[in-house]
N, C-alpha and C positions, 0 to 999 in steps of 0.2 A: 510090357508097360499098356496096358487100357489107354484109348483116346480119350480128351476131355470131354465129347458130349458123350460119351459110353460111362464114364463115371459120374456123369452127371445124371444120366439116368438111372443110376445104380446104387447114387449115394446121395441120399436123402437131406445128409449134415450142407454137401454142394452144392445141391439147389436151391436150399433155404439162404444161401451166401450169396448167392447170384441173385436173387430175388431181394433180397435185401440191401447188394449193392444198387439193384435198380431205383429201389422205395427212394435211398437216398440221397441219390444222384437227382431223382427231380428236383427233390428239395432246397440241394443243395444251387442246385444251378439256380434256381428264380430268388433265394436271398442271399446268395453271392455275388449276384449282378449288384444289387442295394447296399450291402459290404462294399464294394470296390468304387461302385461310383460315387459312394455318401463318404467313402474315406474313414473309416471306423474301423478299419482293419485291428487295431490295439485293441479296443473294446472287446471285439469279439474273439481276438487271443484270452484275455483276460477269464471272459466269462467260460471258453473252451477248458480252461484249466482250474479255474474253482468250484467243477464240477465234481472233482476228486474228493472233494467234502462231503456231499454227500452221496458219493458211490459207497466210500468207507464207512459212513455212517450206517447207512443199508446191511452192507454185507458183517461190520460188527452186531448190527441187531439180531439180524437170520442166524450167526453161527454163535454167538455167546449169549444172545437172549430167549432165543427160539422164537421169534418173530415169524413167522412165516410170509404174512404178506410183505414183506421189508425186501421187495426185487430192486435191486444196485441201480437200474431201468430208472425204475420212478426217483430212484433217491438223488442220481443225475440231472430230471427233468425237475427237480423240486429247487435244487440247487443250483443251475441255470437261470431259471424264469427268478428265481430270488436276486442274486447276482446282476440280469441284466437291468429289475426293478432300481437295486441300491445306485448302482454306474448312471441309469436315466436319469435316477431324484436330482444325484450331485450334478450333474450333467446340467441341469435346468436350473438350479439352483447355487452352485459355487463353480463355476466355469474355470476360475484361475487356480483350482486343485484338483480339475479333475484328473491329470494324468500320475498324481501321486496316487489320489486312491482308486483308481484304476490298478497301479501294481501293488497297493494294499491287498483289493478283493484277489487278484492273481495267488498271491504268496500265501493268505493266510486261509485258502480254499485248498491248496494244495499241501499245506502243512495238516492240518485240519484231515485231510483225506488219510496220509500218512499216519499221524497218533493212532486215529480209531482202527486201520487196516493194521497198521504193527501190535494191535490189543487182542488181533483174532488170529485165533490159531487157524494154521494152511493158510494165511493170506497172501503166499506167495502167488498161486496161480492167480487170482482174480486179480491181481496189483498189475502182473509183466501183459493180461488181455486185455485190460482198461487201458494199459501206459500205451501201448505200442499197436493195441489192438488183434483180433484174432475174429474174423467173419463166419469163423468155421462153427463157433461158439454160439454164434444165433439160435435161439430154441422158435418154436414155434406161436411159444406167448408173447415173444420177444416181435415176431414179424407180425401179428395182432395189433401192437402195441404200435410197431413203426407205422403199419398201415395208417390206422386211426391218426397220429400226429400229422402224416403225409396228405392225407387228404383236408384234415384242417387248415393246414399250411397255404395250400394250394386256392382252397374257397374263401379264404380270408383275402389272399393277392387277388385274387378276381374280383371281389367286391371292393377292396379299395388304393387295387392297382393306380387309378391316377392321385389320388390324395398322396400317398406313399411317394409316388413320381416328383411331387410338387417338394415336399420334404426333403428329398434328396438332392434338390438340384437352388431353391433358395427359400428357404426358411423363412427370412423376411417379407417377402414376398408374398407365403402363403398366411403370415400373420396377417398382412394389410388386406385379404384375400376372407378373411374368415375362419380360416382352416385352422382345424383344435391343433395345432402342431406339437404341443406338449402331451398330448393325446396317441397321436400319430406317430409318434420319435417312439414313448416307450411301448407302443405295440408294435413297432419294428425289432428293438432288443429283445423283446419276448420271444416275437418270430427267429432271430437269432439263434437265442437260446434253443427252441425248441429242434433247428434245422442241427445244433453242433449235437445233441444228445443223439440224432438219428448216424451223424457221422461217426462219431467213437463207436458205432455198431461196429462200423466197417473196418477203421484205420486208425484207431485209438483217441486217444488225447494230445499226444505229441506230433502227431501228424495230421489233426483233425482240422488246421487249416491250411496243410495243403489242399484239401479237396474242397474247403469252402471258398477258396481264393482263388486260384490258379486255374482252374475253368473258366470261371466269369473273366479275371484277366487276360486269359488268351483270349477270347472270343470279345473283351475288349478291343481286341489287336484287327479284328474283323469286320467290323462293323461299327455306327455309329450309332445306330439306332438299341436301346435300353430294352424294347418287344427283342428284337433280331437277337439281342446279345443275350437273355434269359434262354432262348431256342437252344442260340449256340451252345452254351454253358452246360444246357441238360444231355447236348448231344456228347459232349467231349468227356464231361464225368461220367456216362453210363460206358462211353470206350473203354475211360481210362479203367474203370471197375471191372468190366468184360474181360480186356488185356492183361489189366494184372490178378484176375484170379487164372486164365489162361498160365499166363508165366510162370506163376508159384504154385501152379503143378505141376509142371514139366519140370521147373528146377529147384523145386522141394524148398521155395524161398517163404518168409510170411507174407500172407496176401496183403496185408495193411499195406506195408514197409514197402510191397511191389510194385502195388499201387501208386502210392503217391512219388516212388522214382520215376515211375514212367509219366507221371504229370510232370512232374518238374522237369525232365529231360526234355518234354516236348513243349514247357515253356520258356525255357534256354533257348532253344530253336527257334520258336515263336519270334522270340523280340529279336533273336540276330536278323532272320531274313527279315522282319520290316527295317531293321537297320541297314543294310545291306539295298532294301528297297529306296528308302526315302534319302542315302546316298545316290544312287542311282540318276533320282528325282532331280534332286539339288546338283547333280553336275551336267543335265539337259535343259537345265532354266539359266539362263546368261540374268547377272546379279539384277539388271535396271529391271527385267523381266519380274521379276519375283517381287521385288519393292513395286514395279504398278499394282501389281495383282496383290497387296498384302499378304505376300507367304511368308508365314515366320514358321522357321524348322526349328526354331530353338524352346518352343514350348511345350513345356513337360508333360502336359497329360491331352490325352486325346479325350475333344468336345466330343458330349454325347447329345444325342437330342432321343424324344419320346420316342 
């Protein structure tokens, strides 16, 4: 059996999969950090599962109606952005109904996708690839689309990072400062939607939340600065994609599931290590010293700084 590097040079599909993983890692590390800090993982989960409706619709158009331009990736992008806009509008106008609306969009998107795909001849392959992921299925056109989306997301974040930072930590204070909170919140959800479309190509709909949140969650355990957290999340996500590709190649496992499994194992290990470190730190401090210094080990969320 040839080594992974030899196979990478010999097989263009494997090289394309590797490039797609790195492209997705950049945007997932950046946007995932916003998701974790702002605690909108449930919203991101709803968007990720609703894209199946757009994917199924485009597959149905392409297979049964002969519409050649109906690329499933474009359908996923359209469905993700539409879901993000609906969820954002509900969040800004009907806060008390937000959870129910998110669950409804989640289920409606999945149901529409399954209905369209079930009416499409030979749908089993597409359904499996989009649900559980098949990074080897990435085409040259997909790489161009992924690259364009990646660049767009990075440029927007570089231009608007400070404003996005404000709404992640204190929306009310941002309103008092004249920051367009509603616009920035909607924009953040759209960026999350684009990131989800990128990650679906790598790990599929079912596992997309793994790569969007776990690298950022691990980075949050290692640093208190959001900018450092983003860099660490990108590095971790890239490492998970690389190690997942290598492990899947040698073990003959599904690549997306292998990447998600490795990320999950590292997250559990990181949480355990931090827990042990906190116990050791608490054991070395006397109770009076802890009270005098304002030490509060029971705080559930790690504080963040810009």
